[in-house]
C-alpha positions, 0 to 999 in steps of 0.5 A: 190189868193197868194201861198207860199210854199218850196221846197225839195226832197219831192216837189210836187207843183201839190198837194200844189196848189190843197190843197191851192185852192181846186181843182181837183188833178188826174193822174198827173193834177190839173184842175182850178176851174171854180171859179178861172179861167179856164185852167190846170197845168199837171206833167210828169215823164218822167224818175227819172232824168227829170221832167217836169210840163205845166202850162196853165191857165187863172185867174180870179184874179191875182196870186202871188206865194212865193217860198221859198228855201231849205236850201241846194242846191240839184242835180236840175238844173230849166229851165223855160220856159215862154212865155206871149203874154199879158203885164206881171208884175214881182215883186221882194222881196219889189220892185214896181210891173212894167208892160210890154210891150206885146212884151216882151213875153218870157224868159229862166231862169236857175236857181239853186235850193236855190234861192227865188223867188216872181212871180206875174201874172195879172188877165185875162191874158192866162198864158203858161209856161213850167218849166223842172228839170233835175238832174246834172249828167243826164243833164252833160251826155246828154250835152257831151261837147268836150270842157271846157265852164265856164258857163256850168261848173257853171250850173253843180257845187253845186253852186248858179247860175242864167241866163237869156236867149231870146226866139226865134221863134223856141222854142215857136213853140216847147213850144206851141206843147207841151203845146197843146199836149194832145194825150194820147198813149204808145208814150207819154214819147217820144214825150215829151222826144224827145221836152225836148231835142229840148228844150235843144239844142236851149237853150245851142246852145244860152249860148255857144254863150256867152262869158263865160270865166269871170263867177263870183261867185255869191250869193243871196244877189248879185241876189236880188240887181241885180233884185233891179237894173232891177227894177230901170232900167226898171221903166223909160224907158227915163231915160238913165241908171247912172252906179255910181247911180246903183252900188251904188244902189246894194252896188257893185263896178262898175265893179262888177255890170257890170259883173254881169249883163251881166253875169245874163242878157246876156247883158250890162247894157246899151244894156239891157236898150236900148232893152227895151226901143225898145220894149216899143216903139213898144208897145206903137206905135202899142197898146198902143195909142200913136203917134210917138212923143208922143213915143219919148217924153215919153222914152227920144229919140232923135233927132237921132240914132247916139244921142242915142248912144252916150247916152251910154257914158253919165255922167248924164241923158240927158233931154227928147226930144220934137218935134219942128221945129227943131226935127220934129216926122220923126226924132222920128220914124227914131230913132225907126227903126234904133233900131230894136231889138229881145225881151228882157225877163222877168223870173220866178223861180219855184222849182221842186224835 
């Protein structure tokens, strides 16, 4: 299954989906045909300035969505809240597909309307994600910040921007409540509006904790290159990042790459790699049928937590370690335990107008 579409001010994703796949579209809801899978896509217009689309389905075939941006930036800010409990594959334009571990289930993406994307959904996987689009002036009034914040100002300006943020349990709970809410009464709009505001409150609490003093201008090419770097970073989690190589790949200086990567993904390249590696280790141990020794070897863990930390300043990738009399499996287990972290993120870009 593949769907290509271009967003504009009159865009209706549900109408495009229904026409493409001959699905039933009625009263703001598309029902997935039984031949394709099960589930639905719902559109909820809370008011002229706030719209929400709720995706909840399971498809028999893989699903690829290619979103093409309009020629100009409109005044919508798009928030994508994605949660998935099974392995998810993401592909960027021209890049190989990467399978992420089951622990990598949550992500929030905030994007300007002028970004292209290719999003991949695997077959036979429960898909949950919610898209909220808000007009900039309305969002500004909702936030009503008393102190200047460069990150928030970039979101509220007519510039290209992209930010990722991790999703905590509270956000996942709110999203589940929204997805499972089916009551039809006079208070529907109030219920959804309350929960949208709750989601935004949690998200901006997280965003305001970032270092927002040095927001750098970013363009489409920069974003494409950041995804190339991210793809390379995750392609071999047994190989620590080598900054000069990544910078050459992105066509950026090392300084620019470090700044933009942290600005978009909320963490340094090394920390992002380490969290992803720890996450994959937890997945392999709990669901992948791997032993501690196998996991340590495949992901390149060294004999102790201190040597793993020291690899931060490595100028050449270290050799993968394997169990030996001087490096027993217990050391690998302690290494994993000493690098506990919260799940990282996967992002999507979908447009609403």
